[in-house]
C-alpha positions as CSV (number, residue, x, y, z in Angstrom):
1,M,-22.0,-15.9,10.5
2,A,-25.4,-14.5,12.0
3,G,-26.2,-12.3,15.0
4,L,-23.0,-10.9,15.7
5,H,-23.7,-7.6,17.9
6,L,-20.5,-5.7,19.0
7,P,-20.9,-3.0,21.9
8,C,-19.4,0.3,21.6
9,A,-17.4,-0.1,24.8
10,A,-13.8,-0.5,24.4
11,P,-13.1,-4.6,24.3
12,T,-10.8,-6.0,27.0
13,R,-10.6,-9.2,25.1
14,L,-11.3,-10.4,21.8
15,L,-12.6,-13.9,22.0
16,H,-12.8,-16.7,19.0
17,T,-10.7,-14.4,16.7
18,R,-9.8,-15.6,13.4
19,L,-6.3,-14.4,12.6
20,P,-4.3,-15.1,9.3
21,R,-2.0,-17.9,9.7
22,W,1.2,-15.7,8.6
23,L,0.7,-13.5,11.6
24,L,0.7,-16.6,14.4
25,P,3.5,-18.2,16.1
26,A,4.9,-21.1,14.1
27,H,3.7,-23.8,16.6
28,W,0.4,-22.5,16.8
29,P,-2.5,-25.5,17.0
30,S,-4.9,-26.1,14.2
31,D,-8.7,-27.3,14.2
32,S,-9.9,-30.7,12.9
33,A,-10.1,-29.1,9.3
34,G,-6.5,-27.9,9.5
35,R,-7.1,-24.4,9.9
36,P,-5.7,-22.0,12.5
37,A,-7.3,-22.6,15.8
38,L,-9.4,-19.1,17.0
39,A,-7.6,-16.6,19.3
40,C,-8.0,-14.9,22.3
41,L,-6.6,-11.3,22.2
42,T,-6.3,-9.5,25.7
43,L,-6.0,-5.9,25.0
44,A,-4.6,-3.3,27.8
45,A,-3.7,0.4,27.7
46,G,-4.3,0.5,24.0
47,H,-2.0,-2.5,23.1
48,I,-2.4,-6.3,22.6
49,E,-1.3,-7.7,25.7
50,Q,-1.6,-11.3,25.0
51,L,-2.3,-13.8,22.1
52,A,-3.2,-17.2,23.1
53,P,-5.2,-19.9,21.5
54,M,-9.0,-20.3,22.7
55,S,-9.6,-22.8,25.3
56,A,-12.7,-25.0,25.8
57,D,-13.5,-23.2,29.0
58,T,-12.8,-19.7,27.8
59,S,-16.3,-17.6,27.8
60,P,-17.2,-13.9,28.0
61,A,-16.5,-12.8,31.6
62,S,-17.6,-9.2,31.4
63,P,-19.4,-6.9,29.0
64,T,-16.2,-5.7,27.5
65,D,-15.4,-9.1,26.2
66,W,-16.3,-9.4,22.6
67,D,-17.2,-12.6,21.1
68,L,-15.9,-12.4,17.5
69,A,-17.5,-16.1,16.6
70,G,-14.9,-16.8,14.1
71,A,-14.7,-13.3,12.3
72,P,-11.6,-12.7,10.3
73,V,-9.4,-9.7,11.8
74,L,-6.3,-7.9,10.5
75,P,-3.6,-5.8,12.1
76,G,-4.0,-2.1,10.7
77,L,-3.7,-1.6,7.1
78,V,-0.9,0.0,5.0
79,D,-1.7,1.8,1.6
80,A,1.5,2.0,0.2
81,H,1.1,4.0,-2.9
82,T,-1.4,7.0,-3.4
83,H,-1.6,10.2,-5.1
84,L,-3.5,12.4,-2.5
85,D,-2.5,15.7,-4.6
86,K,-4.4,14.2,-7.7
87,T,-7.4,12.8,-5.9
88,F,-11.1,13.7,-6.6
89,T,-10.3,15.7,-9.8
90,L,-12.0,13.5,-12.1
91,E,-15.3,14.9,-11.8
92,R,-14.2,18.5,-12.8
93,I,-11.9,17.2,-15.6
94,G,-14.5,15.2,-17.7
95,H,-13.7,12.7,-20.4
96,V,-10.3,11.4,-20.4
97,K,-8.7,9.4,-23.3
98,P,-7.6,6.1,-22.4
99,G,-3.8,5.2,-21.3
100,L,-1.3,6.5,-19.0
101,L,0.2,9.4,-21.3
102,A,-3.5,10.6,-21.7
103,A,-3.9,10.7,-18.3
104,I,-0.9,12.7,-17.6
105,D,-1.8,15.4,-20.2
106,A,-5.5,15.7,-18.5
107,M,-3.9,16.0,-14.9
108,M,-1.5,18.5,-16.2
109,G,-4.4,20.6,-17.4
110,D,-6.2,20.4,-14.1
111,R,-3.1,21.2,-12.3
112,A,-3.0,24.8,-13.3
113,H,-5.9,25.4,-11.2
114,W,-4.8,23.9,-8.0
115,T,-4.7,25.9,-4.9
116,R,-3.5,25.2,-1.3
117,E,-7.4,25.1,-0.3
118,D,-8.2,22.7,-2.9
119,I,-5.4,20.5,-2.4
120,H,-6.0,20.5,1.5
121,A,-9.7,19.7,1.1
122,R,-9.5,16.8,-1.3
123,A,-6.5,15.2,0.6
124,S,-8.2,15.6,3.8
125,Q,-11.4,13.8,2.5
126,A,-9.1,10.9,1.3
127,L,-7.2,10.6,4.6
128,Q,-10.8,10.5,6.3
129,W,-11.6,7.6,3.8
130,A,-8.5,5.7,4.9
131,W,-9.2,6.5,8.6
132,E,-12.5,4.7,8.4
133,A,-11.2,1.9,6.4
134,G,-8.7,0.8,8.9
135,V,-5.3,2.3,7.4
136,T,-2.8,3.4,9.5
137,R,0.1,4.2,7.4
138,I,-0.1,5.7,3.8
139,R,2.3,7.2,1.4
140,S,1.5,9.6,-1.2
141,H,3.4,10.6,-4.1
142,V,3.6,14.3,-4.8
143,D,4.0,15.9,-8.5
144,W,7.2,17.8,-8.6
145,W,7.8,19.4,-11.9
146,E,9.9,22.1,-11.4
147,P,13.3,21.0,-9.9
148,A,13.7,24.5,-8.5
149,Q,10.3,25.0,-7.2
150,E,8.8,23.0,-4.4
151,P,5.0,22.4,-5.5
152,L,2.0,23.4,-3.2
153,A,1.0,19.9,-2.5
154,W,4.3,19.1,-0.9
155,S,3.8,21.7,1.9
156,V,0.1,21.1,2.2
157,L,0.6,17.2,2.5
158,G,3.3,18.2,5.1
159,E,1.0,20.2,7.2
160,L,-1.6,17.0,6.9
161,A,1.1,14.7,8.1
162,Q,1.3,16.8,11.2
163,A,-2.2,17.1,12.0
164,W,-3.1,13.5,11.6
165,A,0.2,12.2,13.5
166,G,-1.0,9.6,15.8
167,R,-3.9,8.5,13.6
168,I,-2.3,7.8,10.2
169,Q,1.2,8.1,9.5
170,L,1.5,9.9,6.1
171,E,4.6,9.9,4.1
172,R,5.5,12.1,1.1
173,A,7.4,10.9,-1.9
174,A,8.3,13.5,-4.7
175,L,7.2,12.3,-8.3
176,V,10.0,14.2,-10.2
177,P,10.3,13.6,-14.0
178,Q,13.5,12.1,-15.3
179,T,14.7,15.2,-17.0
180,A,15.4,16.8,-13.4
181,F,18.2,14.2,-13.0
182,E,19.9,14.7,-16.1
183,D,22.3,17.1,-14.3
184,S,24.1,15.9,-11.4
185,A,24.2,19.3,-9.7
186,Q,20.8,19.8,-9.9
187,A,19.9,16.2,-8.8
188,H,21.9,16.7,-5.7
189,R,20.4,20.0,-4.8
190,L,16.8,18.5,-5.3
191,A,17.7,15.5,-3.0
192,R,19.1,17.7,-0.2
193,H,16.0,19.9,-0.5
194,I,13.6,16.9,0.0
195,A,15.9,15.4,2.7
196,A,15.4,18.8,4.6
197,S,11.8,18.5,4.5
198,G,11.5,16.5,7.6
199,P,10.4,13.1,8.8
200,G,8.7,10.9,6.0
201,A,10.1,12.7,2.8
202,L,11.4,10.5,0.2
203,L,13.2,10.9,-3.3
204,G,10.8,9.5,-6.2
205,G,11.0,9.6,-10.1
206,F,9.1,8.3,-13.1
207,I,11.1,5.8,-15.0
208,H,9.2,4.8,-18.2
209,S,11.0,3.9,-21.5
210,H,9.2,7.4,-23.2
211,H,10.7,9.6,-20.1
212,W,14.0,8.3,-18.9
213,T,17.7,7.5,-19.9
214,P,20.0,5.2,-18.0
215,S,22.3,8.1,-17.1
216,S,19.5,10.2,-15.5
217,A,18.2,7.5,-13.6
218,R,21.5,6.6,-12.2
219,Q,22.0,10.1,-11.4
220,L,18.6,10.0,-9.4
221,L,19.9,6.9,-7.3
222,L,23.3,8.6,-6.7
223,A,21.6,11.8,-5.5
224,A,19.5,9.7,-3.2
225,A,22.3,7.9,-1.6
226,E,24.5,11.1,-0.9
227,A,21.4,12.5,0.6
228,D,20.7,9.6,2.6
229,L,17.1,9.3,1.3
230,D,14.8,6.2,0.7
231,L,13.7,6.1,-2.6
232,D,10.0,5.6,-3.9
233,L,9.8,5.2,-7.7
234,H,7.2,4.6,-10.5
235,V,9.2,2.1,-12.5
236,D,8.2,0.3,-16.0
237,E,4.5,1.3,-15.9
238,E,4.0,-0.1,-19.3
239,L,3.8,-3.3,-21.0
240,N,6.6,-2.7,-23.4
241,P,8.9,-5.8,-23.1
242,A,11.9,-3.8,-24.0
243,A,11.5,-1.7,-20.5
244,E,14.5,-2.2,-18.5
245,G,14.2,0.3,-15.5
246,L,13.7,-2.4,-12.7
247,A,16.9,-4.1,-13.9
248,L,18.5,-1.2,-14.0
249,V,17.6,0.0,-10.7
250,A,18.4,-3.4,-9.1
251,R,21.7,-3.5,-10.5
252,T,22.7,0.2,-9.5
253,L,21.5,-0.1,-6.2
254,R,24.2,-2.8,-5.6
255,E,26.9,-1.2,-7.5
256,I,26.6,1.8,-5.2
257,G,26.2,0.2,-2.0
258,Y,22.9,1.9,-1.4
259,A,21.9,1.8,2.3
260,G,18.4,3.0,2.0
261,R,15.0,1.3,1.2
262,A,13.8,1.5,-2.4
263,V,10.3,1.0,-3.2
264,C,9.5,0.3,-7.0
265,G,5.8,0.7,-7.9
266,H,4.1,-0.7,-10.8
267,V,6.7,-2.9,-12.9
268,C,3.9,-3.9,-15.3
269,A,6.4,-4.7,-18.0
270,L,7.5,-7.8,-16.0
271,A,4.3,-9.7,-17.2
272,A,5.2,-8.7,-20.9
273,Q,8.8,-9.8,-21.1
274,P,9.8,-13.2,-22.0
275,E,9.9,-15.4,-18.8
276,A,13.7,-15.9,-18.6
277,Q,14.3,-11.9,-18.7
278,A,11.5,-11.3,-16.1
279,L,13.0,-13.8,-13.7
280,A,16.3,-12.8,-14.2
281,T,15.2,-9.3,-13.3
282,L,13.2,-10.5,-10.1
283,D,16.3,-12.7,-9.1
284,A,18.3,-9.2,-9.1
285,V,15.7,-7.3,-7.1
286,A,15.9,-10.0,-4.5
287,Q,19.3,-9.1,-3.8
288,A,18.9,-5.6,-3.6
289,P,17.1,-3.4,-1.0
290,I,13.9,-3.2,-2.9
291,T,10.4,-3.5,-2.3
292,L,7.7,-4.0,-4.8
293,V,4.4,-2.4,-4.9
294,S,1.7,-3.6,-7.3
295,L,-1.5,-1.3,-8.1
296,P,-4.0,-3.9,-9.4
297,I,-7.0,-1.5,-10.1
298,T,-5.1,1.3,-12.0
299,N,-3.0,-0.8,-13.9
300,L,-5.9,-2.8,-15.0
301,L,-7.6,0.4,-16.3
302,L,-4.4,2.1,-17.9
303,Q,-2.6,-0.6,-19.3
304,D,-3.8,-2.0,-22.9
305,A,-6.1,0.8,-22.8
306,V,-7.7,1.5,-26.5
307,T,-10.7,3.1,-27.0
308,G,-13.7,0.5,-28.4
309,R,-11.5,-2.4,-27.9
310,T,-11.4,-5.0,-24.8
311,P,-7.9,-4.8,-23.5
312,R,-5.9,-8.2,-24.0
313,Q,-3.3,-7.9,-21.5
314,R,-3.4,-7.7,-17.9
315,G,-1.6,-4.8,-16.0
316,I,-0.5,-6.5,-13.0
317,T,3.2,-7.6,-12.4
318,L,4.5,-11.1,-11.6
319,V,3.5,-11.1,-7.8
320,K,3.7,-14.8,-7.4
321,E,7.0,-14.8,-8.9
322,A,8.3,-12.0,-6.6
323,R,7.1,-13.9,-3.6
324,E,8.8,-17.0,-4.6
325,R,12.1,-15.1,-4.2
326,G,11.1,-13.6,-0.9
327,I,10.8,-10.0,-2.4
328,P,8.6,-7.8,-0.1
329,L,5.7,-7.0,-1.8
330,L,2.6,-4.7,-1.3
331,L,-0.8,-4.3,-3.1
332,A,-1.9,-0.4,-2.9
333,S,-4.8,1.8,-3.9
334,D,-3.0,4.1,-6.3
335,N,-5.1,6.6,-7.8
336,V,-8.6,7.5,-6.7
337,E,-11.4,9.4,-8.8
338,D,-8.9,11.0,-11.0
339,P,-7.7,10.9,-14.9
340,F,-5.7,7.8,-13.9
341,C,-8.5,5.8,-12.1
342,A,-12.2,6.6,-11.9
343,V,-13.0,4.5,-9.2
344,G,-11.3,3.5,-5.8
345,S,-12.1,4.3,-2.2
346,Y,-8.6,4.4,0.0
347,D,-9.6,1.0,1.1
348,P,-6.6,-1.0,0.2
349,V,-8.7,-4.2,0.6
350,E,-10.5,-3.0,-2.6
351,A,-7.3,-2.9,-4.6
352,F,-6.5,-6.3,-3.1
353,A,-9.6,-8.0,-3.8
354,T,-8.8,-7.3,-7.7
355,G,-5.4,-8.6,-7.2
356,V,-6.9,-11.8,-5.8
357,Q,-9.1,-12.2,-8.8
358,V,-6.7,-11.0,-11.6
359,A,-3.6,-12.6,-10.3
360,Q,-5.4,-15.8,-9.0
361,L,-3.9,-15.6,-5.3
362,P,-4.6,-18.8,-3.3
363,E,-5.2,-18.3,0.4
364,A,-6.1,-14.6,0.4
365,F,-6.8,-14.3,4.1
366,D,-4.1,-17.0,5.4
367,S,-1.3,-15.9,3.3
368,W,-1.5,-13.0,0.9
369,S,-3.2,-10.5,3.4
370,Q,0.3,-9.8,4.3
371,A,0.8,-7.5,1.2
372,L,-1.9,-5.1,3.0
373,C,-0.6,-5.6,6.7
374,R,3.2,-5.2,6.4
375,P,4.3,-1.3,6.8
376,D,7.7,-2.6,7.9
377,W,8.3,-3.5,4.1
378,L,8.5,0.2,3.7
379,D,11.1,0.7,6.2
380,R,15.0,1.0,5.6
381,R,15.5,-2.3,7.3
382,A,12.8,-4.3,6.2
383,S,11.9,-7.6,7.8
384,P,13.1,-10.4,5.5
385,G,11.0,-12.7,3.5
386,W,7.3,-13.5,3.9
387,D,7.7,-15.6,6.9
388,A,9.0,-13.4,9.7
389,P,6.5,-10.6,10.7
390,P,6.9,-8.8,13.9
391,P,5.1,-10.4,17.0
392,L,1.6,-9.6,17.5
393,A,1.8,-9.2,21.1
394,G,3.1,-6.0,22.3
395,R,1.8,-4.2,19.2
396,V,-0.6,-1.0,19.3
397,A,-4.2,-2.3,19.1
398,D,-5.0,-1.1,16.0
399,L,-7.2,-3.7,14.4
400,V,-9.6,-4.4,11.5
401,I,-12.7,-6.9,12.2
402,F,-14.6,-8.2,9.2
403,P,-17.7,-9.3,10.7
404,R,-19.6,-10.2,7.8
405,A,-16.7,-12.1,6.0
406,S,-15.3,-15.7,6.4
407,A,-11.7,-16.5,6.4
408,S,-12.0,-18.7,3.2
409,G,-14.3,-16.2,1.4
410,W,-12.5,-13.0,2.2
411,P,-12.0,-10.5,0.8
412,S,-15.7,-11.0,0.0
413,R,-17.9,-9.2,2.0
414,A,-15.2,-7.3,3.4
415,Q,-16.7,-4.0,3.2
416,A,-18.6,-3.8,6.5
417,R,-16.0,-3.6,9.2
418,V,-15.1,-2.5,12.8
419,V,-12.1,-0.7,13.3
420,L,-10.0,-0.4,16.7
421,R,-7.7,2.2,17.0
422,A,-5.2,1.8,20.2
423,G,-8.0,-0.6,21.3
424,Q,-10.7,1.9,20.8
425,R,-13.6,1.5,18.7
426,L,-14.2,4.0,15.8
427,A,-18.0,5.3,15.8
428,P,-20.1,2.4,14.6
429,S,-22.3,2.3,11.5
430,S,-25.2,0.5,10.7
431,D,-22.9,-1.9,8.7
432,D,-21.4,-3.0,11.8
433,T,-24.3,-5.4,12.8
434,V,-24.5,-8.5,11.1
435,T,-27.7,-10.2,10.7
436,P,-28.9,-13.5,9.2
C-alpha cells in the first residue's frame, strides 16, 4: 500500500475500507480471492450511518470522502485489564528479581511512597497513551490491601473516570487479598463499600495457590452476589498444575445463581494441567457467566522466570480451546513499565501481537481481532459466543485505521494509525502518511 494521504477534515464517507470478517453481516460478498469485499462507511453526526459493499461506480465525490485503498479498520479498542495505579514505577524501583511474587514484593516497597499527585500523574499519562492508540474502554485493577481502608488510588481513578468521561470509559476493579474475605461480615462490608463507589466499580481478588483458600474465595463470590457487583479476578496466575481457582469460581457461580458478570484474568495454570482436567474446567466456564482475559506480554515475562535460564513454558492460557467453547475472551495490556512488566504502551494491539505469535492464532485480523474490540464481553449480559457482534451501523464512529498494514499481515505494521473519535480525526502525526 503506498501514497495514502488522509486529510485532517472529518470524513463523511470511508471508501474501500477493509473490515474484519467477524464484524460484517452474514451474507457480505467476497472478492475473487475469497476475502471480504471492501466496504463503504457513511458517517453522520458522529455515528456510522450506513455500511454497504463498495460498488464499481462508487468514487470520491467530495474532499471529505476518504479513500482508504483497502487499509484495515477496526472499531474502538477495549483494554480489559490494566494496572494504572502501578504504572510507570519501574524506573524509580530499579532491579527486580524474576517472577510474580518478587514483583509483588518490589511493588509493595514502592507503594509506601505513593501520593495522590503521583498516582494522578502516572495514570493520566497512561490514559493519554490509550487515547492515542484508539482505546475507548479501559479497566484498571487497584491494589486494596487493607479491607477497612480505601486506597488513595481508588478515589484518584474515580476522579479520572469522571474527567475522561465521553472519551474513555474507565472502570475500577478492587484487587483485594484473599485474607480479606476469610471473615464473612468483613467481606460483605467491603463489597457494599465498593458498590457505593459509583458506576464502573467492581469487586476483585487475587486467587493464587499461595494466597487463597476455597472458603475465602467462596466468601468473595457470595459478597459480590449480595452487593449486586460484577467481578474481575486474578485467577491461577501461575503454572502450578494443582491450581484450581478457575474451576472453583465456575462451579460456585453456578451454585449460587450469580446474576452478574465475572471476568477471570490470566488463568495460566490451564496450560500446565493435564488436558482432560483443563478442558473439563473450560467446559464448566462455558456454562457460567464468565469472560476470560489473557495477558500475553506480562505472563510470558513472569511465568517460568528464573535468573540466567531461558524459560521452558509459555504463560499464555488455552485461548483456542476457550474460543471453541464460545467463551468470551479478550486480550489486554496488563502492566506497563512497573515491576511486573518492563515494557508495554497501553496499546492493546501490541499485547495482541504477542498473543498471535505465542498462541499461533490464525486469521488475526478477520477472526481474532474480536478479542480487542468486544467491550460488550465485559457487560453483565454479554453477547453470546464469537459470532454475534453488535451491528456496526448506528454505532458511534470510533474507528481505528491502520494505513501501513494489510489485513493478511496485521498486526504487523500496526503502530501507525489514524484514530477517529465520533467521526473526528485525532491530531495527525508524521506516522499517518504512508509513502512507497
